[in-house]
N, CA, C and O atoms as a GROMACS GRO file, in nm:
protein
  540
    1MET      N    1  11.828  11.018   6.417
    1MET     CA    2  11.776  11.145   6.428
    1MET      C    3  11.631  11.123   6.486
    1MET      O    4  11.552  11.040   6.441
    2PHE      N    5  11.606  11.206   6.589
    2PHE     CA    6  11.475  11.203   6.659
    2PHE      C    7  11.382  11.322   6.599
    2PHE      O    8  11.422  11.388   6.503
    3LEU      N    9  11.275  11.342   6.651
    3LEU     CA   10  11.185  11.446   6.613
    3LEU      C   11  11.249  11.577   6.634
    3LEU      O   12  11.334  11.592   6.722
    4ASP      N   13  11.209  11.676   6.553
    4ASP     CA   14  11.258  11.816   6.576
    4ASP      C   15  11.395  11.832   6.575
    4ASP      O   16  11.443  11.920   6.647
    5GLY      N   17  11.478  11.752   6.496
    5GLY     CA   18  11.615  11.765   6.489
    5GLY      C   19  11.704  11.718   6.583
    5GLY      O   20  11.826  11.731   6.567
    6TYR      N   21  11.649  11.659   6.690
    6TYR     CA   22  11.732  11.610   6.800
    6TYR      C   23  11.819  11.479   6.755
    6TYR      O   24  11.772  11.392   6.681
    7THR      N   25  11.944  11.476   6.804
    7THR     CA   26  12.018  11.353   6.787
    7THR      C   27  12.009  11.284   6.910
    7THR      O   28  11.961  11.341   7.007
    8LEU      N   29  12.052  11.162   6.918
    8LEU     CA   30  12.060  11.080   7.046
    8LEU      C   31  12.150  11.159   7.142
    8LEU      O   32  12.114  11.171   7.259
    9GLU      N   33  12.260  11.211   7.102
    9GLU     CA   34  12.345  11.281   7.184
    9GLU      C   35  12.282  11.413   7.256
    9GLU      O   36  12.292  11.432   7.377
   10THR      N   37  12.215  11.502   7.167
   10THR     CA   38  12.151  11.608   7.223
   10THR      C   39  12.039  11.579   7.316
   10THR      O   40  12.021  11.646   7.418
   11ALA      N   41  11.961  11.477   7.281
   11ALA     CA   42  11.843  11.427   7.362
   11ALA      C   43  11.896  11.392   7.501
   11ALA      O   44  11.837  11.430   7.603
   12GLN      N   45  12.012  11.315   7.504
   12GLN     CA   46  12.070  11.251   7.630
   12GLN      C   47  12.119  11.378   7.718
   12GLN      O   48  12.101  11.376   7.840
   13ARG      N   49  12.177  11.484   7.656
   13ARG     CA   50  12.218  11.602   7.734
   13ARG      C   51  12.108  11.681   7.789
   13ARG      O   52  12.124  11.744   7.894
   14ARG      N   53  11.994  11.682   7.724
   14ARG     CA   54  11.883  11.769   7.781
   14ARG      C   55  11.808  11.705   7.899
   14ARG      O   56  11.752  11.778   7.980
   15ILE      N   57  11.806  11.565   7.911
   15ILE     CA   58  11.722  11.513   8.010
   15ILE      C   59  11.821  11.428   8.101
   15ILE      O   60  11.891  11.339   8.053
   16ILE      N   61  11.822  11.460   8.228
   16ILE     CA   62  11.894  11.404   8.326
   16ILE      C   63  11.817  11.276   8.380
   16ILE      O   64  11.875  11.170   8.400
   17ALA      N   65  11.687  11.295   8.402
   17ALA     CA   66  11.604  11.178   8.441
   17ALA      C   67  11.461  11.204   8.384
   17ALA      O   68  11.416  11.317   8.363
   18MET      N   69  11.396  11.087   8.364
   18MET     CA   70  11.270  11.094   8.304
   18MET      C   71  11.171  11.171   8.388
   18MET      O   72  11.168  11.144   8.508
   19ARG      N   73  11.094  11.258   8.345
   19ARG     CA   74  10.990  11.332   8.430
   19ARG      C   75  10.846  11.295   8.378
   19ARG      O   76  10.800  11.327   8.268
   20ILE      N   77  10.790  11.230   8.464
   20ILE     CA   78  10.655  11.173   8.432
   20ILE      C   79  10.548  11.289   8.458
   20ILE      O   80  10.543  11.358   8.560
   21ILE      N   81  10.470  11.296   8.355
   21ILE     CA   82  10.369  11.405   8.363
   21ILE      C   83  10.242  11.339   8.416
   21ILE      O   84  10.172  11.402   8.496
   22GLU      N   85  10.208  11.220   8.378
   22GLU     CA   86  10.082  11.144   8.430
   22GLU      C   87  10.105  10.990   8.409
   22GLU      O   88  10.177  10.939   8.323
   23LEU      N   89  10.029  10.923   8.508
   23LEU     CA   90  10.044  10.782   8.490
   23LEU      C   91   9.891  10.735   8.450
   23LEU      O   92   9.793  10.763   8.519
   24THR      N   93   9.885  10.664   8.336
   24THR     CA   94   9.760  10.597   8.306
   24THR      C   95   9.796  10.453   8.288
   24THR      O   96   9.891  10.418   8.218
   25VAL      N   97   9.714  10.366   8.353
   25VAL     CA   98   9.723  10.221   8.354
   25VAL      C   99   9.622  10.175   8.245
   25VAL      O  100   9.503  10.205   8.254
   26MET      N  101   9.671  10.100   8.143
   26MET     CA  102   9.582  10.052   8.043
   26MET      C  103   9.546   9.899   8.077
   26MET      O  104   9.632   9.812   8.087
   27LEU      N  105   9.422   9.879   8.094
   27LEU     CA  106   9.379   9.747   8.131
   27LEU      C  107   9.288   9.684   8.025
   27LEU      O  108   9.169   9.713   8.016
   28ALA      N  109   9.358   9.587   7.936
   28ALA     CA  110   9.294   9.530   7.823
   28ALA      C  111   9.192   9.428   7.865
   28ALA      O  112   9.208   9.362   7.969
   29SER      N  113   9.084   9.412   7.784
   29SER     CA  114   8.992   9.307   7.809
   29SER      C  115   8.927   9.273   7.677
   29SER      O  116   8.922   9.353   7.583
   30SER      N  117   8.876   9.147   7.672
   30SER     CA  118   8.789   9.104   7.557
   30SER      C  119   8.652   9.166   7.575
   30SER      O  120   8.576   9.180   7.479
   31GLU      N  121   8.619   9.202   7.700
   31GLU     CA  122   8.492   9.257   7.735
   31GLU      C  123   8.497   9.387   7.807
   31GLU      O  124   8.452   9.389   7.922
   32PRO      N  125   8.545   9.493   7.756
   32PRO     CA  126   8.573   9.611   7.829
   32PRO      C  127   8.452   9.673   7.901
   32PRO      O  128   8.467   9.721   8.014
   33GLU      N  129   8.339   9.673   7.841
   33GLU     CA  130   8.224   9.732   7.909
   33GLU      C  131   8.184   9.667   8.030
   33GLU      O  132   8.152   9.726   8.132
   34ARG      N  133   8.186   9.533   8.014
   34ARG     CA  134   8.169   9.448   8.147
   34ARG      C  135   8.256   9.479   8.256
   34ARG      O  136   8.216   9.500   8.371
   35LEU      N  137   8.390   9.484   8.214
   35LEU     CA  138   8.478   9.515   8.322
   35LEU      C  139   8.470   9.647   8.381
   35LEU      O  140   8.488   9.665   8.501
   36ALA      N  141   8.439   9.750   8.288
   36ALA     CA  142   8.417   9.898   8.328
   36ALA      C  143   8.298   9.900   8.428
   36ALA      O  144   8.303   9.972   8.528
   37ALA      N  145   8.196   9.824   8.401
   37ALA     CA  146   8.080   9.818   8.496
   37ALA      C  147   8.121   9.773   8.624
   37ALA      O  148   8.072   9.827   8.723
   38PHE      N  149   8.205   9.680   8.638
   38PHE     CA  150   8.262   9.628   8.774
   38PHE      C  151   8.323   9.739   8.842
   38PHE      O  152   8.290   9.769   8.956
   39TYR      N  153   8.418   9.806   8.769
   39TYR     CA  154   8.497   9.921   8.850
   39TYR      C  155   8.410  10.032   8.878
   39TYR      O  156   8.432  10.098   8.980
   40GLU      N  157   8.306  10.064   8.794
   40GLU     CA  158   8.215  10.165   8.818
   40GLU      C  159   8.111  10.139   8.926
   40GLU      O  160   8.091  10.221   9.016
   41ASN      N  161   8.042  10.020   8.916
   41ASN     CA  162   7.926   9.989   8.987
   41ASN      C  163   7.959   9.914   9.121
   41ASN      O  164   7.891   9.937   9.221
   42VAL      N  165   8.066   9.820   9.124
   42VAL     CA  166   8.100   9.747   9.227
   42VAL      C  167   8.207   9.825   9.315
   42VAL      O  168   8.183   9.855   9.433
   43LEU      N  169   8.315   9.854   9.256
   43LEU     CA  170   8.421   9.920   9.330
   43LEU      C  171   8.393  10.071   9.356
   43LEU      O  172   8.454  10.137   9.440
   44GLN      N  173   8.298  10.117   9.278
   44GLN     CA  174   8.251  10.253   9.286
   44GLN      C  175   8.367  10.363   9.265
   44GLN      O  176   8.380  10.464   9.333
   45LEU      N  177   8.440  10.326   9.166
   45LEU     CA  178   8.549  10.432   9.122
   45LEU      C  179   8.479  10.538   9.038
   45LEU      O  180   8.379  10.516   8.969
   46GLU      N  181   8.542  10.653   9.050
   46GLU     CA  182   8.505  10.773   8.975
   46GLU      C  183   8.523  10.757   8.824
   46GLU      O  184   8.639  10.751   8.784
   47ARG      N  185   8.428  10.750   8.740
   47ARG     CA  186   8.444  10.754   8.594
   47ARG      C  187   8.467  10.891   8.548
   47ARG      O  188   8.400  10.986   8.588
   48VAL      N  189   8.563  10.901   8.462
   48VAL     CA  190   8.606  11.038   8.403
   48VAL      C  191   8.544  11.054   8.273
   48VAL      O  192   8.569  10.976   8.181
   49PRO      N  193   8.455  11.163   8.258
   49PRO     CA  194   8.376  11.185   8.129
   49PRO      C  195   8.466  11.221   8.014
   49PRO      O  196   8.585  11.243   8.033
   50ASN      N  197   8.411  11.227   7.897
   50ASN     CA  198   8.465  11.265   7.771
   50ASN      C  199   8.593  11.190   7.731
   50ASN      O  200   8.688  11.250   7.681
   51TYR      N  201   8.593  11.065   7.753
   51TYR     CA  202   8.692  10.977   7.698
   51TYR      C  203   8.612  10.860   7.614
   51TYR      O  204   8.503  10.814   7.648
   52HIS      N  205   8.681  10.825   7.508
   52HIS     CA  206   8.619  10.718   7.413
   52HIS      C  207   8.616  10.585   7.490
   52HIS      O  208   8.518  10.512   7.480
   53ASP      N  209   8.720  10.554   7.564
   53ASP     CA  210   8.722  10.431   7.648
   53ASP      C  211   8.681  10.464   7.783
   53ASP      O  212   8.694  10.578   7.827
   54PRO      N  213   8.624  10.354   7.863
   54PRO     CA  214   8.603  10.392   8.001
   54PRO      C  215   8.733  10.423   8.070
   54PRO      O  216   8.831  10.350   8.060
   55VAL      N  217   8.730  10.538   8.144
   55VAL     CA  218   8.847  10.580   8.224
   55VAL      C  219   8.806  10.616   8.356
   55VAL      O  220   8.702  10.680   8.371
   56PHE      N  221   8.884  10.579   8.467
   56PHE     CA  222   8.854  10.592   8.602
   56PHE      C  223   8.966  10.674   8.669
   56PHE      O  224   9.082  10.661   8.629
   57GLN      N  225   8.933  10.762   8.773
   57GLN     CA  226   9.031  10.831   8.840
   57GLN      C  227   9.070  10.747   8.946
   57GLN      O  228   8.991  10.693   9.023
   58LEU      N  229   9.211  10.735   8.953
   58LEU     CA  230   9.270  10.658   9.079
   58LEU      C  231   9.361  10.753   9.148
   58LEU      O  232   9.481  10.757   9.122
   59GLY      N  233   9.304  10.826   9.235
   59GLY     CA  234   9.402  10.934   9.294
   59GLY      C  235   9.444  11.032   9.194
   59GLY      O  236   9.366  11.104   9.131
   60GLY      N  237   9.590  11.032   9.180
   60GLY     CA  238   9.633  11.115   9.072
   60GLY      C  239   9.670  11.051   8.958
   60GLY      O  240   9.747  11.107   8.880
   61SER      N  241   9.621  10.928   8.934
   61SER     CA  242   9.640  10.844   8.814
   61SER      C  243   9.512  10.809   8.748
   61SER      O  244   9.405  10.827   8.807
   62LEU      N  245   9.517  10.759   8.625
   62LEU     CA  246   9.404  10.713   8.562
   62LEU      C  247   9.411  10.562   8.535
   62LEU      O  248   9.521  10.508   8.524
   63LEU      N  249   9.298  10.495   8.524
   63LEU     CA  250   9.280  10.352   8.480
   63LEU      C  251   9.197  10.360   8.353
   63LEU      O  252   9.085  10.411   8.356
   64ARG      N  253   9.250  10.311   8.242
   64ARG     CA  254   9.178  10.315   8.118
   64ARG      C  255   9.156  10.161   8.071
   64ARG      O  256   9.248  10.082   8.053
   65ILE      N  257   9.033  10.134   8.055
   65ILE     CA  258   8.991   9.988   8.022
   65ILE      C  259   8.966  10.000   7.862
   65ILE      O  260   8.892  10.082   7.810
   66ILE      N  261   9.034   9.912   7.801
   66ILE     CA  262   9.041   9.907   7.653
   66ILE      C  263   9.020   9.768   7.600
   66ILE      O  264   9.050   9.669   7.667
   67HIS      N  265   8.966   9.760   7.471
   67HIS     CA  266   8.941   9.629   7.397
   67HIS      C  267   9.094   9.616   7.328
   67HIS      O  268   9.157   9.707   7.273
   68HIS      N  269   9.133   9.486   7.345
   68HIS     CA  270   9.252   9.456   7.277
   68HIS      C  271   9.231   9.316   7.211
   68HIS      O  272   9.182   9.222   7.273
   69SER      N  273   9.272   9.306   7.080
   69SER     CA  274   9.230   9.193   7.000
   69SER      C  275   9.325   9.063   7.043
   69SER      O  276   9.292   8.948   7.015
   70ALA      N  277   9.434   9.092   7.106
   70ALA     CA  278   9.513   8.978   7.162
   70ALA      C  279   9.488   8.929   7.298
   70ALA      O  280   9.558   8.840   7.348
   71VAL      N  281   9.376   8.992   7.368
   71VAL     CA  282   9.337   8.952   7.496
   71VAL      C  283   9.207   8.872   7.479
   71VAL      O  284   9.108   8.912   7.418
   72HIS      N  285   9.220   8.746   7.543
   72HIS     CA  286   9.087   8.670   7.537
   72HIS      C  287   9.084   8.600   7.678
   72HIS      O  288   9.182   8.557   7.738
   73GLY      N  289   8.952   8.597   7.721
   73GLY     CA  290   8.925   8.526   7.850
   73GLY      C  291   8.989   8.597   7.981
   73GLY      O  292   9.016   8.717   7.982
   74THR      N  293   9.010   8.519   8.081
   74THR     CA  294   9.065   8.581   8.206
   74THR      C  295   9.207   8.578   8.202
   74THR      O  296   9.269   8.508   8.122
   75ASN      N  297   9.264   8.656   8.291
   75ASN     CA  298   9.416   8.672   8.311
   75ASN      C  299   9.467   8.544   8.368
   75ASN      O  300   9.427   8.499   8.475
   76GLN      N  301   9.562   8.485   8.289
   76GLN     CA  302   9.617   8.357   8.344
   76GLN      C  303   9.737   8.384   8.443
   76GLN      O  304   9.778   8.287   8.507
   77MET      N  305   9.793   8.503   8.459
   77MET     CA  306   9.889   8.528   8.555
   77MET      C  307   9.852   8.655   8.629
   77MET      O  308   9.919   8.757   8.611
   78PRO      N  309   9.757   8.654   8.706
   78PRO     CA  310   9.699   8.783   8.775
   78PRO      C  311   9.800   8.831   8.876
   78PRO      O  312   9.790   8.947   8.916
   79ALA      N  313   9.896   8.755   8.919
   79ALA     CA  314   9.994   8.814   9.019
   79ALA      C  315  10.098   8.897   8.950
   79ALA      O  316  10.172   8.966   9.020
   80ARG      N  317  10.111   8.896   8.828
   80ARG     CA  318  10.216   8.957   8.769
   80ARG      C  319  10.210   9.103   8.767
   80ARG      O  320  10.314   9.168   8.775
   81CYS      N  321  10.090   9.161   8.756
   81CYS     CA  322  10.064   9.304   8.775
   81CYS      C  323   9.940   9.332   8.841
   81CYS      O  324   9.832   9.292   8.797
   82GLN      N  325   9.953   9.399   8.948
   82GLN     CA  326   9.838   9.419   9.031
   82GLN      C  327   9.813   9.578   9.053
   82GLN      O  328   9.903   9.661   9.056
   83LEU      N  329   9.680   9.603   9.067
   83LEU     CA  330   9.643   9.744   9.105
   83LEU      C  331   9.642   9.758   9.256
   83LEU      O  332   9.570   9.688   9.328
   84ASN      N  333   9.716   9.840   9.297
   84ASN     CA  334   9.715   9.870   9.456
   84ASN      C  335   9.639   9.993   9.467
   84ASN      O  336   9.682  10.098   9.419
   85LEU      N  337   9.518   9.986   9.532
   85LEU     CA  338   9.442  10.097   9.577
   85LEU      C  339   9.456  10.112   9.718
   85LEU      O  340   9.426  10.023   9.798
   86PHE      N  341   9.505  10.237   9.752
   86PHE     CA  342   9.520  10.280   9.888
   86PHE      C  343   9.401  10.344   9.934
   86PHE      O  344   9.354  10.441   9.874
   87VAL      N  345   9.339  10.289  10.054
   87VAL     CA  346   9.197  10.332  10.092
   87VAL      C  347   9.217  10.364  10.247
   87VAL      O  348   9.312  10.322  10.313
   88ALA      N  349   9.124  10.439  10.290
   88ALA     CA  350   9.113  10.492  10.428
   88ALA      C  351   9.084  10.378  10.519
   88ALA      O  352   9.141  10.375  10.628
   89ASP      N  353   9.003  10.286  10.485
   89ASP     CA  354   8.960  10.184  10.578
   89ASP      C  355   8.932  10.045  10.495
   89ASP      O  356   8.821  10.017  10.448
   90ALA      N  357   9.041   9.969  10.484
   90ALA     CA  358   9.038   9.845  10.409
   90ALA      C  359   8.942   9.744  10.456
   90ALA      O  360   8.887   9.672  10.373
   91ILE      N  361   8.915   9.734  10.587
   91ILE     CA  362   8.820   9.642  10.647
   91ILE      C  363   8.683   9.688  10.610
   91ILE      O  364   8.602   9.605  10.570
   92ALA      N  365   8.654   9.808  10.620
   92ALA     CA  366   8.513   9.863  10.590
   92ALA      C  367   8.488   9.844  10.420
   92ALA      O  368   8.377   9.814  10.375
   93GLU      N  369   8.590   9.862  10.348
   93GLU     CA  370   8.566   9.837  10.206
   93GLU      C  371   8.556   9.693  10.168
   93GLU      O  372   8.488   9.657  10.072
   94CYS      N  373   8.620   9.612  10.243
   94CYS     CA  374   8.606   9.467  10.228
   94CYS      C  375   8.466   9.402  10.262
   94CYS      O  376   8.412   9.310  10.202
   95ALA      N  377   8.419   9.470  10.372
   95ALA     CA  378   8.274   9.432  10.422
   95ALA      C  379   8.172   9.490  10.313
   95ALA      O  380   8.078   9.421  10.274
   96ARG      N  381   8.192   9.600  10.274
   96ARG     CA  382   8.106   9.656  10.154
   96ARG      C  383   8.110   9.565  10.030
   96ARG      O  384   8.008   9.542   9.964
   97LEU      N  385   8.218   9.520  10.005
   97LEU     CA  386   8.218   9.434   9.871
   97LEU      C  387   8.194   9.281   9.891
   97LEU      O  388   8.182   9.203   9.797
   98THR      N  389   8.187   9.250  10.009
   98THR     CA  390   8.147   9.098  10.038
   98THR      C  391   8.027   9.056   9.973
   98THR      O  392   7.927   9.127   9.987
   99GLY      N  393   8.021   8.946   9.898
   99GLY     CA  394   7.919   8.903   9.806
   99GLY      C  395   7.922   8.971   9.680
   99GLY      O  396   7.832   8.940   9.602
  100GLN      N  397   8.008   9.060   9.641
  100GLN     CA  398   8.008   9.128   9.518
  100GLN      C  399   8.131   9.091   9.435
  100GLN      O  400   8.129   9.097   9.312
  101VAL      N  401   8.244   9.049   9.508
  101VAL     CA  402   8.375   9.024   9.450
  101VAL      C  403   8.431   8.890   9.501
  101VAL      O  404   8.384   8.836   9.602
  102THR      N  405   8.525   8.840   9.435
  102THR     CA  406   8.603   8.723   9.475
  102THR      C  407   8.727   8.762   9.550
  102THR      O  408   8.822   8.814   9.491
  103PHE      N  409   8.729   8.739   9.677
  103PHE     CA  410   8.856   8.768   9.753
  103PHE      C  411   8.957   8.657   9.722
  103PHE      O  412   8.926   8.538   9.720
  104VAL      N  413   9.076   8.705   9.700
  104VAL     CA  414   9.191   8.610   9.676
  104VAL      C  415   9.255   8.591   9.815
  104VAL      O  416   9.300   8.482   9.850
  105ARG      N  417   9.256   8.702   9.894
  105ARG     CA  418   9.309   8.708  10.028
  105ARG      C  419   9.220   8.799  10.110
  105ARG      O  420   9.181   8.906  10.063
  106PRO      N  421   9.187   8.758  10.234
  106PRO     CA  422   9.107   8.843  10.312
  106PRO      C  423   9.187   8.968  10.377
  106PRO      O  424   9.310   8.968  10.370
  107PRO      N  425   9.129   9.057  10.430
  107PRO     CA  426   9.215   9.165  10.487
  107PRO      C  427   9.296   9.102  10.605
  107PRO      O  428   9.242   9.035  10.692
  108GLU      N  429   9.430   9.130  10.600
  108GLU     CA  430   9.521   9.087  10.705
  108GLU      C  431   9.617   9.202  10.747
  108GLU      O  432   9.653   9.289  10.667
  109ARG      N  433   9.652   9.199  10.867
  109ARG     CA  434   9.752   9.312  10.910
  109ARG      C  435   9.891   9.251  10.864
  109ARG      O  436   9.922   9.133  10.882
  110GLU      N  437   9.971   9.345  10.802
  110GLU     CA  438  10.100   9.307  10.761
  110GLU      C  439  10.201   9.345  10.865
  110GLU      O  440  10.166   9.429  10.947
  111PRO      N  441  10.324   9.292  10.873
  111PRO     CA  442  10.427   9.313  10.962
  111PRO      C  443  10.464   9.456  10.980
  111PRO      O  444  10.509   9.502  11.086
  112TRP      N  445  10.442   9.528  10.864
  112TRP     CA  446  10.469   9.676  10.870
  112TRP      C  447  10.363   9.758  10.932
  112TRP      O  448  10.378   9.879  10.950
  113GLY      N  449  10.254   9.693  10.963
  113GLY     CA  450  10.138   9.770  11.031
  113GLY      C  451  10.026   9.811  10.944
  113GLY      O  452   9.930   9.869  10.995
  114GLY      N  453  10.028   9.787  10.822
  114GLY     CA  454   9.906   9.820  10.726
  114GLY      C  455   9.828   9.697  10.714
  114GLY      O  456   9.873   9.589  10.753
  115ILE      N  457   9.702   9.712  10.657
  115ILE     CA  458   9.616   9.605  10.616
  115ILE      C  459   9.608   9.596  10.479
  115ILE      O  460   9.597   9.698  10.410
  116VAL      N  461   9.614   9.462  10.421
  116VAL     CA  462   9.604   9.445  10.279
  116VAL      C  463   9.505   9.331  10.264
  116VAL      O  464   9.503   9.237  10.342
  117ALA      N  465   9.420   9.343  10.158
  117ALA     CA  466   9.334   9.259  10.109
  117ALA      C  467   9.338   9.238   9.956
  117ALA      O  468   9.358   9.337   9.886
  118THR      N  469   9.322   9.123   9.903
  118THR     CA  470   9.340   9.111   9.761
  118THR      C  471   9.216   9.062   9.703
  118THR      O  472   9.163   8.969   9.764
  119LEU      N  473   9.155   9.107   9.590
  119LEU     CA  474   9.042   9.053   9.527
  119LEU      C  475   9.069   9.058   9.370
  119LEU      O  476   9.161   9.124   9.321
  120ALA      N  477   8.980   8.983   9.298
  120ALA     CA  478   9.006   8.968   9.156
  120ALA      C  479   8.880   9.045   9.098
  120ALA      O  480   8.772   9.043   9.157
  121ASP      N  481   8.902   9.112   8.978
  121ASP     CA  482   8.803   9.162   8.899
  121ASP      C  483   8.742   9.049   8.808
  121ASP      O  484   8.786   8.934   8.822
  122PRO      N  485   8.646   9.074   8.717
  122PRO     CA  486   8.578   8.974   8.640
  122PRO      C  487   8.677   8.906   8.541
  122PRO      O  488   8.659   8.791   8.500
  123ASP      N  489   8.780   8.981   8.507
  123ASP     CA  490   8.877   8.922   8.412
  123ASP      C  491   8.992   8.844   8.480
  123ASP      O  492   9.084   8.793   8.415
  124GLY      N  493   8.980   8.837   8.616
  124GLY     CA  494   9.084   8.778   8.701
  124GLY      C  495   9.200   8.857   8.734
  124GLY      O  496   9.297   8.798   8.783
  125ASN      N  497   9.206   8.990   8.714
  125ASN     CA  498   9.317   9.073   8.748
  125ASN      C  499   9.310   9.096   8.899
  125ASN      O  500   9.201   9.110   8.956
  126TYR      N  501   9.424   9.100   8.962
  126TYR     CA  502   9.427   9.124   9.103
  126TYR      C  503   9.424   9.273   9.143
  126TYR      O  504   9.490   9.356   9.080
  127ILE      N  505   9.352   9.304   9.244
  127ILE     CA  506   9.332   9.441   9.302
  127ILE      C  507   9.365   9.421   9.452
  127ILE      O  508   9.308   9.333   9.516
  128GLN      N  509   9.450   9.498   9.502
  128GLN     CA  510   9.475   9.502   9.640
  128GLN      C  511   9.426   9.627   9.702
  128GLN      O  512   9.455   9.738   9.660
  129LEU      N  513   9.350   9.605   9.806
  129LEU     CA  514   9.308   9.727   9.893
  129LEU      C  515   9.398   9.733  10.006
  129LEU      O  516   9.408   9.641  10.086
  130ILE      N  517   9.466   9.849  10.012
  130ILE     CA  518   9.578   9.870  10.109
  130ILE      C  519   9.549   9.984  10.199
  130ILE      O  520   9.527  10.096  10.151
  131GLN      N  521   9.547   9.962  10.335
  131GLN     CA  522   9.541  10.073  10.439
  131GLN      C  523   9.677  10.083  10.504
  131GLN      O  524   9.736   9.985  10.549
  132THR      N  525   9.721  10.200  10.506
  132THR     CA  526   9.854  10.235  10.568
  132THR      C  527   9.830  10.247  10.717
  132THR      O  528   9.723  10.287  10.763
  133PRO      N  529   9.936  10.209  10.790
  133PRO     CA  530   9.916  10.239  10.934
  133PRO      C  531   9.911  10.382  10.978
  133PRO      O  532   9.974  10.465  10.911
  134PRO      N  533   9.842  10.420  11.082
  134PRO     CA  534   9.849  10.551  11.132
  134PRO      C  535   9.987  10.598  11.165
  134PRO      O  536  10.069  10.517  11.209
  135LYS      N  537  10.017  10.723  11.147
  135LYS     CA  538  10.145  10.774  11.165
  135LYS      C  539  10.168  10.814  11.312
  135LYS      O  540  10.277  10.861  11.347
   0.00000   0.00000   0.00000
């Protein structure tokens, strides 16, 4: 029995496919304020007010930086999950960030026509700056 008297059978009949209302990415850190300062001051992401934890607007999604007792040090597998930030001008963003971030991969044109660069945040998480080709 689920909440509000639903059984598994009635719940399965009500929903054909999952309908996502909002996407929030939770990024855990042993030093969330240091990581939040990077996203706010270096990447210049828009911080959303009135949240207990640091939260940033990413287009129609949110990035929430949290403290987690099971997370220590830098990410040992940063390629496993990456933040893809689609930007208007990847080369200009990379030029602005030079000297402030560690680039894992410089901006390069992809076979599909876009430009992709990869950088690491202070915890070692990978962030890709992606510019789609003109239509």
